[in-house]
Rosetta silent file (secondary structure, phi, psi, omega in degrees, C-alpha in Angstrom):
SEQUENCE: MSDISMGTIAKANGEGETAMQLDLIQNVAVSISVEVGRSSLRIRDLLRLGQGSVVELDRVAGEPLDVCVNNTVIARGEVVLVNERYGIRLTQVVDPEDRVKHL
SCORE:     score description
SCORE:     0.000 S_00000001
   1 L     0.000  147.845  177.590    0.000    0.000    0.000 S_00000001
   2 L   -80.145  166.128  178.172    1.134    3.533   -0.627 S_00000001
   3 H   -60.665  -36.178 -177.925    1.608    6.076    2.143 S_00000001
   4 H   -65.187  -46.524 -178.225   -1.498    7.940    1.004 S_00000001
   5 H   -68.544  -35.017  176.757   -3.790    4.932    1.263 S_00000001
   6 H   -63.814  -41.251  178.260   -2.371    3.952    4.656 S_00000001
   7 H   -64.238  -39.550  178.713   -3.021    7.487    5.906 S_00000001
   8 H   -63.888  -43.024  178.677   -6.559    7.387    4.563 S_00000001
   9 H   -63.462  -44.084 -178.925   -7.219    4.084    6.321 S_00000001
  10 H   -61.955  -40.514 -179.193   -5.746    5.402    9.573 S_00000001
  11 H   -69.640  -30.994  178.629   -7.934    8.540    9.444 S_00000001
  12 H   -69.793  -26.811 -178.621  -11.032    6.455    8.812 S_00000001
  13 L  -124.738  100.786 -176.770  -10.283    4.463   11.947 S_00000001
  14 H   -54.263  -36.594  179.202   -9.112    6.656   14.865 S_00000001
  15 H   -65.395  -39.331  178.914   -7.765    3.631   16.744 S_00000001
  16 H   -63.131  -38.591  179.240   -5.630    2.663   13.762 S_00000001
  17 H   -63.936  -44.786  178.626   -4.138    6.137   13.633 S_00000001
  18 H   -62.281  -43.554  179.749   -3.202    6.002   17.296 S_00000001
  19 H   -62.098  -41.751  179.286   -1.688    2.539   16.875 S_00000001
  20 H   -64.853  -40.285  179.832    0.376    3.709   13.887 S_00000001
  21 H   -64.634  -41.116  178.566    1.621    6.740   15.819 S_00000001
  22 H   -65.921  -38.359  178.485    2.629    4.547   18.777 S_00000001
  23 H   -59.536  -34.858 -178.474    4.422    2.122   16.469 S_00000001
  24 H   -66.599  -30.761 -173.505    6.569    4.998   15.214 S_00000001
  25 H  -107.474   -5.539 -174.164    7.883    5.919   18.666 S_00000001
  26 L   -60.386  -27.566 -178.323    8.049    2.591   20.519 S_00000001
  27 L   -98.125    9.282  177.678   11.754    2.071   19.763 S_00000001
  28 L   -77.591  126.690 -179.837   12.853    5.588   20.718 S_00000001
  29 L   -80.045  137.657  175.549   15.276    5.430   23.656 S_00000001
  30 L  -128.960  157.359  179.268   14.641    7.720   26.617 S_00000001
  31 L   -99.745  123.593  178.763   16.617    8.330   29.778 S_00000001
  32 E  -108.594  133.050  177.208   14.840    7.513   33.052 S_00000001
  33 E  -137.776  158.833  177.120   16.127    8.831   36.367 S_00000001
  34 E  -119.393  125.046 -177.864   14.879    8.997   39.938 S_00000001
  35 E  -101.798  118.802  178.937   15.488   12.203   41.855 S_00000001
  36 L   -79.722  -35.897 -179.312   15.906   11.868   45.601 S_00000001
  37 L   170.908  178.282 -179.528   16.322   15.602   46.112 S_00000001
  38 L  -131.106  159.034  175.536   18.385   18.646   45.193 S_00000001
  39 L  -150.273  154.847  177.949   20.873   20.894   46.882 S_00000001
  40 L  -120.636  127.775 -178.421   22.763   24.030   45.979 S_00000001
  41 L  -128.588  151.418  169.823   26.400   24.449   47.037 S_00000001
  42 L   -78.320  153.325 -178.246   29.103   27.050   46.555 S_00000001
  43 H   -57.678  -39.286 -179.577   32.138   25.764   44.709 S_00000001
  44 H   -62.644  -35.678  178.180   34.307   26.151   47.830 S_00000001
  45 H   -72.676  -36.185  177.097   31.854   23.912   49.753 S_00000001
  46 H   -62.918  -41.442 -179.996   31.776   21.417   46.908 S_00000001
  47 H   -67.910  -22.683  179.733   35.578   21.220   46.921 S_00000001
  48 H   -82.098  -12.419 -178.392   35.568   20.468   50.659 S_00000001
  49 L   -66.128  141.502  177.068   33.399   17.359   50.217 S_00000001
  50 L  -148.694 -177.629  179.122   35.066   14.054   50.852 S_00000001
  51 L   -57.410  129.829 -178.778   34.237   10.510   51.774 S_00000001
  52 L    92.446   -9.023  177.126   31.722   10.566   54.630 S_00000001
  53 L   -65.905  151.952  178.208   30.527   14.110   53.894 S_00000001
  54 L  -117.930  130.013  176.143   26.773   14.682   54.079 S_00000001
  55 L  -110.281  119.026 -179.357   24.927   16.884   51.604 S_00000001
  56 L   -76.125  132.927 -179.726   21.525   18.024   52.847 S_00000001
  57 L  -103.104  167.820 -176.503   18.759   17.728   50.257 S_00000001
  58 L   -86.024   12.778 -179.388   15.547   19.711   49.856 S_00000001
  59 L  -112.354  151.775  176.125   13.302   16.726   50.601 S_00000001
  60 L   -90.914  143.740  178.170   11.911   15.404   53.856 S_00000001
  61 L   -55.346  134.942 -179.904   12.502   11.733   54.680 S_00000001
  62 L    90.991  -10.496  178.342    9.582    9.630   53.458 S_00000001
  63 L   -71.983  143.419 -179.682    8.553   12.143   50.789 S_00000001
  64 L   -58.908  148.706  177.644    7.899   10.570   47.344 S_00000001
  65 E   -91.261  151.324  178.046   10.757   10.546   44.847 S_00000001
  66 E   -88.360  132.733  173.421   10.418   12.068   41.369 S_00000001
  67 E  -102.601  120.398 -175.136   10.614    9.731   38.373 S_00000001
  68 E  -116.314  141.338  171.167   11.906   11.696   35.389 S_00000001
  69 E  -118.915  118.860 -176.360   12.066   10.880   31.686 S_00000001
  70 L    49.945   46.695  176.949   14.481   13.148   29.831 S_00000001
  71 L    67.074   17.045  175.625   14.422   15.533   32.828 S_00000001
  72 E  -114.541  126.231 -179.655   10.602   15.786   32.885 S_00000001
  73 E   -68.731  122.487  178.776    8.770   14.509   35.970 S_00000001
  74 E  -112.981  -18.500 -177.870    6.302   11.842   34.851 S_00000001
  75 E  -161.782  171.210  173.726    5.558   10.126   38.173 S_00000001
  76 E  -130.134  152.633 -177.956    6.335    9.930   41.885 S_00000001
  77 E  -164.103 -172.092 -179.255    7.100    6.830   43.869 S_00000001
  78 E  -127.132  150.570 -178.736    8.840    5.058   46.712 S_00000001
  79 E   -73.236  137.354  174.912   12.012    2.989   46.845 S_00000001
  80 E  -131.846  160.343  177.229   11.611   -0.791   46.979 S_00000001
  81 E  -110.497  122.757 -179.001   14.089   -3.650   47.112 S_00000001
  82 E  -126.626  112.814  179.860   13.650   -6.346   44.436 S_00000001
  83 L    51.133   47.200  179.165   16.048   -9.315   44.446 S_00000001
  84 L    63.726   21.138  174.354   18.710   -7.215   46.217 S_00000001
  85 E  -124.384  148.281  177.380   18.372   -4.410   43.651 S_00000001
  86 E   -77.666  145.937  174.189   16.730   -1.051   44.138 S_00000001
  87 E  -144.100 -177.858  177.734   13.541   -0.246   42.272 S_00000001
  88 E  -136.205  130.878  175.734   10.761    2.277   42.524 S_00000001
  89 E   -94.759  121.642 -179.628    7.064    1.647   43.034 S_00000001
  90 E   -73.252  126.794  179.256    5.005    4.303   41.288 S_00000001
  91 E  -109.017  -18.718 -179.844    2.499    5.857   43.654 S_00000001
  92 E  -154.046  131.412  175.478    1.340    8.733   41.452 S_00000001
  93 E  -106.824  130.302 -178.845    1.528    9.334   37.693 S_00000001
  94 L   -69.399  137.200  178.588    1.589   12.962   36.577 S_00000001
  95 L   -56.715  131.679 -178.018   -1.324   13.929   34.315 S_00000001
  96 H   -53.639  -35.780  179.091   -0.128   13.946   30.661 S_00000001
  97 H   -64.965  -37.747  177.429   -1.425   17.516   30.175 S_00000001
  98 H   -67.690  -36.860  177.941    0.694   18.708   33.121 S_00000001
  99 H   -61.017  -43.671 -177.814    3.761   16.931   31.668 S_00000001
 100 H   -64.838  -36.078  179.472    3.354   18.761   28.366 S_00000001
 101 H   -61.797  -29.444 -175.935    3.132   22.132   30.162 S_00000001
 102 L   -94.352    6.411  178.426    6.596   21.584   31.680 S_00000001
 103 L   -75.919    0.000    0.000    8.359   20.710   28.404 S_00000001
């Protein structure tokens, strides 16, 4: 089929269009990170850090962690241990409209 006829079929069936759009992006790699908290330091304080130093973060213990995709918060969650590896259990997913606003 030509591109034109595939597009026509997709427009006739809204679900088909969505499926085709998802197929296009499914193999795109994204970077996922979990943010425990942030801190701001002066360079002189940064240079004084060594093994055993403690850096105070802007989060309270027990507060949900941010799950980020390409530096955009998409969810919040809590740390879990799975087979002696750390993981994160999602407790809240950010509304897609709110995610788009922060791009």
